[in-house]
C-alpha positions as CSV (number, residue, x, y, z in Angstrom):
1,M,-21.1,-12.3,15.4
2,A,-18.3,-13.5,13.1
3,L,-17.3,-11.1,10.3
4,T,-17.1,-12.5,6.8
5,N,-14.0,-11.9,4.7
6,D,-16.0,-9.5,2.5
7,V,-16.9,-7.3,5.4
8,I,-13.3,-7.4,6.8
9,A,-11.9,-6.5,3.3
10,A,-14.2,-3.5,3.0
11,L,-13.5,-2.4,6.6
12,A,-9.7,-2.8,6.2
13,S,-9.9,-0.8,2.9
14,A,-11.8,2.0,4.6
15,L,-9.3,2.1,7.5
16,V,-6.3,2.3,5.2
17,F,-7.8,4.9,2.8
18,P,-6.8,8.0,4.7
19,A,-3.2,7.0,4.8
20,L,-3.2,6.1,1.1
21,L,-4.8,9.5,0.3
22,F,-2.0,11.2,2.2
23,L,0.7,9.2,0.4
24,A,-0.9,9.9,-3.0
25,A,-1.1,13.6,-2.1
26,L,2.6,13.6,-1.2
27,F,3.4,12.1,-4.6
28,A,0.9,14.2,-6.6
29,R,2.0,17.5,-5.3
30,Q,5.5,17.0,-6.8
31,V,4.7,15.5,-10.2
32,P,3.1,18.5,-12.1
33,P,4.2,22.1,-11.6
34,P,3.2,23.4,-8.2
35,S,0.8,25.9,-9.8
36,A,-1.2,23.2,-11.6
37,E,-4.5,22.1,-10.1
38,P,-3.7,18.5,-9.0
39,A,-0.6,19.8,-7.2
40,R,-2.5,22.5,-5.4
41,T,-5.2,20.1,-4.2
42,A,-2.6,17.6,-3.1
43,D,-0.7,20.4,-1.2
44,R,-3.9,21.3,0.6
45,I,-4.4,17.7,1.7
46,V,-0.8,17.5,3.0
47,K,-1.2,20.8,4.8
48,W,-4.4,19.7,6.4
49,Y,-2.6,16.6,7.7
50,S,0.2,18.6,9.1
51,D,-2.1,21.3,10.6
52,H,-4.1,18.6,12.4
53,S,-1.1,16.5,13.7
54,Q,-3.0,14.8,16.5
55,I,-5.7,13.5,14.2
56,G,-3.6,13.3,11.0
57,L,-0.5,11.6,12.3
58,W,-1.7,9.5,15.3
59,V,-5.2,8.5,14.1
60,L,-5.3,8.6,10.3
61,L,-1.7,7.6,9.6
62,L,-0.9,5.2,12.5
63,L,-3.9,3.9,14.4
64,L,-6.2,3.2,11.5
65,P,-3.6,1.4,9.3
66,M,-2.4,-0.6,12.4
67,T,-6.0,-1.6,13.1
68,A,-6.4,-2.7,9.5
69,F,-3.2,-4.7,9.8
70,V,-4.2,-6.5,12.9
71,L,-7.8,-7.1,11.6
72,G,-6.5,-8.4,8.3
73,G,-3.8,-10.6,9.9
74,A,-6.4,-12.2,12.2
75,A,-8.8,-12.8,9.3
76,L,-6.0,-14.4,7.2
77,L,-5.0,-16.7,10.1
78,R,-8.7,-17.7,10.6
79,T,-9.1,-18.3,6.8
80,W,-5.8,-20.3,6.8
81,A,-7.0,-22.5,9.6
82,E,-10.4,-23.1,8.1
83,N,-9.6,-23.5,4.4
84,P,-7.5,-26.6,3.4
85,M,-7.6,-25.6,-0.3
86,L,-5.9,-22.3,0.5
87,R,-3.2,-24.1,2.4
88,Y,-2.7,-26.6,-0.5
89,Y,-2.4,-23.9,-3.2
90,T,-0.2,-21.7,-1.1
91,W,2.3,-24.4,-0.3
92,R,2.2,-25.5,-4.0
93,A,3.1,-22.0,-5.1
94,V,5.8,-21.7,-2.5
95,T,7.4,-25.0,-3.4
96,S,7.4,-24.1,-7.1
97,V,9.5,-21.0,-6.5
98,P,12.9,-22.8,-6.5
99,E,12.1,-24.4,-9.8
100,H,11.5,-21.0,-11.4
101,L,14.0,-18.9,-9.4
102,P,15.7,-17.5,-12.5
103,A,12.4,-16.2,-13.8
104,F,11.6,-14.6,-10.4
105,L,15.0,-13.0,-10.3
106,I,14.6,-11.6,-13.8
107,G,11.2,-10.2,-12.8
108,A,12.6,-8.6,-9.6
109,A,15.6,-7.1,-11.5
110,T,13.3,-5.7,-14.1
111,V,11.0,-4.1,-11.6
112,A,14.0,-2.7,-9.6
113,S,15.6,-1.3,-12.8
114,F,12.3,0.4,-13.7
115,C,12.2,2.0,-10.3
116,V,15.8,3.2,-10.5
117,L,15.2,4.6,-14.0
118,A,12.0,6.3,-12.9
119,M,13.7,7.9,-9.9
120,M,16.6,9.1,-12.1
121,A,14.3,10.5,-14.7
122,R,12.4,12.3,-11.9
123,Q,15.6,13.8,-10.6
124,L,16.8,14.9,-14.0
125,T,13.6,16.6,-14.8
126,R,13.7,18.6,-11.5
127,A,17.2,19.9,-12.2
């Protein structure tokens, strides 16, 4: 039985969800004050992962995302081989990058500067 891309997308999303939950909890426990409710819940999630290291680290943070990566990569390769329109539009987009390189660089610099400013603001509010 061949899996459709819809089923593969849902399965890959479910496989990656525990790792995304952990990463979101790592972020959320530091944003508000530690006594606030979202930070306490996030701290409980992080502590659960650390208390159950065999399940938390090896299965939820490594095995499931790696399975999603392999499954998604295989689905993309299959779709690439079966869909000539996908190949056409992908190559068309790739070949247009040099024409619009300044715009891409401006966008990348803008995103990078936002990230730097956000990190600096975060550090200044912690001090």
